[in-house]
N, C-alpha and C positions, 0 to 999 in steps of 0.2 A: 416275787422278790424284786425290790427296786434296784436300779443300776448301782447306786452307791454301795449297797450291801454286797452285790455281786463282786465289785472290785475289791472290797475288803477281804472277802472269802478267797478270791484269787490270790491275793497277797499272802494270806496265811498258808494256803496250799503250796505256793511257791517256796515259802520259807521252810515248810516241812520237808519239801523235796531236797532242798539244799542241805538241811541238817542230816537227813537220812543218808544222803550221798557222802557227807563228811564222816559219819560214824562207820559206814561200811567201807570206806576207802582204805586200801591196804597200803603199808609203807611202800613208797615208790622204789623201783630198782634203780640203782645208780648206772647211768649210761657208761659206755666204754669209749665215747668220743668226746670231742670238744674240751671243755674245762676239765672234765673228769679223766681225760687221757693224759693230763699233765703229770709229770713226775714229782713226787714229794711224799711227805708223811702226813697221813690223814688223822685229824683229831676231831672228836665229836663233842659238842657242847649242848647241853639241854637248857632250855629256858621256857618260862611260862609267858605266853603272849595272849592275854585275855581279850585282846581286840581282834584276834585272828585264830580261832580254835580249829579251823579246818586245815590250815597249812601245817607243815611238819613242825614238831616241837624241837627239832634239832637244828643247830647251826653247825655245818661242817667247815672245818678249817684245813687247808692244805699248806703245810709248812715246808720250807727248804731244809737242808741238812743242818743249818745253823739255828733253826727255830724261828726264822723270820716268816711271817705269814705271806703266802703267795696269793691266796684268795679265801674268802668266806662264802659259803653257799647255803641256800635254804630252798626246800621244795615248797612251792606256792600253789595252793588250791583255794581259789576265791571265787565268789560270785560277782557278776556284773548284771544288775537287774535292769531290764528294759523290755519293751514290747510285751509287758504283762507276764514275763517269765524270767527266771534267773539263768543266765548263761554262765557256765563255769570256766574259769581260766586255770589251766594246769601247766606249770613250767618250772624250771629251775632258775633262780635268781642269784646273781653273783656280785660280790663286792670285792675290791682289792683289799690288801692288808690294812690300809688306813681307813677302810669303811666307805670309800668312794664307789659309786656304781661302776661295775666292770662289764656286765653283759647279762644276757638271758640265754637259756638253752631250752629248746622245746622238746617235748616228747614227739617221736617220729610221726605218730598218727594223729596228733592233736595240734594243728596249726591254730593261730589266732584268727578270729573272724570278726567281721564288722557287723553293723546293725542290720544290714541287708543279707547277712549270712555268707557273703563272699569272703574268701580267704585273704589274709594279708599277702601282698607280694613283696619282693626284695626291697623295693623302695620304701614301702610302709615299715618294714622291720628296721631299715636304716634310720628312718625318721624317728621311730619309737625309741631306739637306743639313744639318739641324740637328745630326745625329750627327757628320758630318764637320767641322762648324764648331767642335766642342767639343774643344779641344786637350788637355783634362784628362779625356777620356772613360775610363770603366772599361776600355775595350778596349785601352788603352795597355799595360797590364801582362799581358795575356792572350795565350796561345798558342792556335792552332787547337784543340788537344785539350782546352782548358779551356772550350770554348763550349757543349758539350752534355753531357747525362746519358745514358749508354748503358745500356739494360736488360741484366740479367744473361743474358738469353736470346741476346744477340748474340755471335757468335764474335769474340774480341778482334782477329783479323786483319781483320775487317770494320768494326771499331768506328767508324772515322772516314770510312767510305764510305757510311754510312746516310743515309736522307733524313729530312726534317723530321717525318715521321709516325711513324718508328720510334724516333727519339731526340728528346728534348725539350731545348729551350734551357735553360741553367742559369737557375734562377729569379732569381738575383742580377743578371743582366744582361738579363732579358727586356724591361725598360722602356728599355734603352739600345740596342736594335737594332730593325730592322724585322721584324715577325713573319714567320717562315719564310724569313728571309734573313740569318741570323746570320753565315754565312760571307762573304757579299757585303759586309756592313757592316764586318766585321773586315778583310777584304782591302783595301777601299778606304780605310779609316781609316789603315791602316799605309802605304798608298801616298801619301796626302796628307802624312803626317808622316815620310816616309822620305827617301831620297837626293835626290829632286828638290827637296824643300824646302831641304835643305842646300845644293844647288847654287845655288838662287836667292839664299840668304843670301850665298854667296860672291861671286856676281855683284855684289850691292850693296856688299859690303865692299871689293871690289877698286876700286870707284869713289869711295871716301870722300875727300872734300875739302870745303872750306867751301862752294863753289858748289853741290855736289850736296846737302849737308845743308840749304842754304837752300831748295831746291825742296821738300823734305819738310816743313820747318817752315811754309812758306807755303801748303801744301796745305790745303783745307778739310776733308780727311778726317782724323778724329781718330786712326785707326789709323796713318796716315802720321806724324802728329805724335808719336805714342807711340813709333814705331820710331826716329825721329830722337832723341828724348829718351834712349832706351836707349843709343844710340850715344854720345851726349855723356857719359852716366854712365860708360860703359866706356872712353871715350877722352877724358880730362880736358883734353887739349890743345885741345879745341874749346870748353871752358867759357866762356872770355872772349868768344868770338865769339857764343855762342848763349844766354848766361844770361838775357838779356832776352826772347828768344823763349820760353824755358821759363817765365819768370814770366808771360808772356802766356797760356800754356796753363792757368794756374790759373783764369782766367776762363772757361774752356771750359764749355759746357753739358753736355758729356760728363763725367759724374761720375768715371769711371775715369781719364780723362786728367787732370782737375783734381787728383785725389788723387795720381796719379803725379808730376805736376809739383811739388806741394807737398812730397812725400816726397823729391824730389831734393835740395832745399836743406838742407844740414847747417849746423851752427854755423860750420864753417870757411869756408863760402861767404859767410855773412851777416856776417862781419867787414868785408866791403866796405860802406862807408857808402852807396854808390850803390844797392846791392842792398837794404839796409835800407829806404831811402827808397822805392824802387820797390815793395817788398813791402807797405809800409804804405799806399801809394797804391791798392792793390788793394781795400782794405776795402769801399768802397761798392759794388763790382761783383761781390761773391762771396756765397755762401750764408752763413747763420749759422754752420753747422759750420765752414766754411772760414775765416770771420773768427776764430773761436776757435783754429783750427789755426795761423793766422798769428801771433796774439798769443802763443801758447805758444812758438812758435819764437823770437820776439823776446825773450820773457822769459828764455829759456835762455842768452842772450848775456851776456857779462861787461860789455859796454859798449854803450849805445844812444846814437845821435846825438841831439843836442838837438832838431833839426828833426823827427825821427821822433816823439819824445815830444810835441812841440807838435801835430803832425798828428793823433796819436791822441786827444789831449785835445779838439781841434776836432771830430773825428768823434763823440766822446761827446756834446759839447754840441749837435751837430746831430742827435743821436739816430740816427746811423748805426751806433753801438755801444750795446748795452743796458747796464743797470746791472751785470749780472753780469761784464761785461768790465772794469769800472773797477778791480777788484781786481788783474787782470793788468797793466793799465797802470801802476798804482802800484808793482808789483814791479819795473818797469823804472827807476823814478825813483831817482836817487842824490842825495846832499847837494849834489853839484856842479851837478846839474840845477836845484836850487832857487836857485842864484845867477843863473840866467837870469831876467830881469825878467818876460818873457812867461809862462814856465812858472809862476813864483811868483804871478802875477796869476790864472792859471787855478785854482791850488790855493787861493788865498784866497777866490775866488768859490765854489768847491765846499765850502769849510768852513762856509759859511753857507747851503747849499742847503736848500730846503724839505723834501727827502726826508731823513728821519732817518738812514737807512742810509748815504747818501752823506756826510752831515755827519760821522758817527762814523768812517767809513772814512778820510776825509780828515784828521781830527784825529789818528787813530792814525799816519798817515803822517808828519805834521809833528812829532808828539811823539817819533817814533822817531829824529829827527835832532837832537834837543835834547841 
């Protein structure tokens, strides 16, 4: 028997071992610790995953008393082929209610191991969870054969059955994986962002209505608010009901959510006078950058309500807006606005301001309307 034939036979035997293990595998017992110890109402969803027939066909969902998902979980039983044999990974994988990676939970007697058969330590697990939480990981576009550099001395039929000491991890991805566990990282990353995540999104989309979205916007979890915002952006029939909820997200301490909420509002939305007023009212409660973002959005509108202009001038006088913002406020003012006695009074006061820059800027504004 030549070497090539031997390697092919080894591969077939390994595959049969994996399949037999899968068919004989009993449904796993649910642990009493970790994610499984959390309080809530458990719901079971069945789905067909033709890409992963060894893992559990159930997606479990833990809901709070209002029906908002706390987490989704699936039992994972997959093979990681290396060193001429298939190593099996067995663990629980969890997503939050929005389908974002939440964490893993191991079976007590089955730790993850590396290519040299040493067990993961606490640092390795911490890095693995960070890798799995990165939806934009470099692993996204890589196939298993892209993960390692195979020495010229290795027979090509063996190339992807070698261990971590014979073949080196590609330098470009070394920092993106746990050392000596590149295949495990790759396998689990594609499991997190595979069919199960798609099934979770479908579960949520099938429930879409105003009551369900209200639960998400009222959640203290920024990731849940972000998911609800994306839904409204994609389904504008919900805009009227939730535009004020999205405005409220601009005040979030979570910078990503605040920016997402600001970016949501386009000029077409802000033609609504109520939204103009509500957005201007946010000024005292947001960061300097967000104040300028709001002013630029209002500046881009063809028409600004008089009450909005008055409110912004008040904020400037109360030093809730800095001198640099005055130029943007003045861009919003039209000749019609100056017919408003209160606005005219503010402008007259600013034209005699002690600050020379403010006086000159104000005089240029009034001269432009003569």
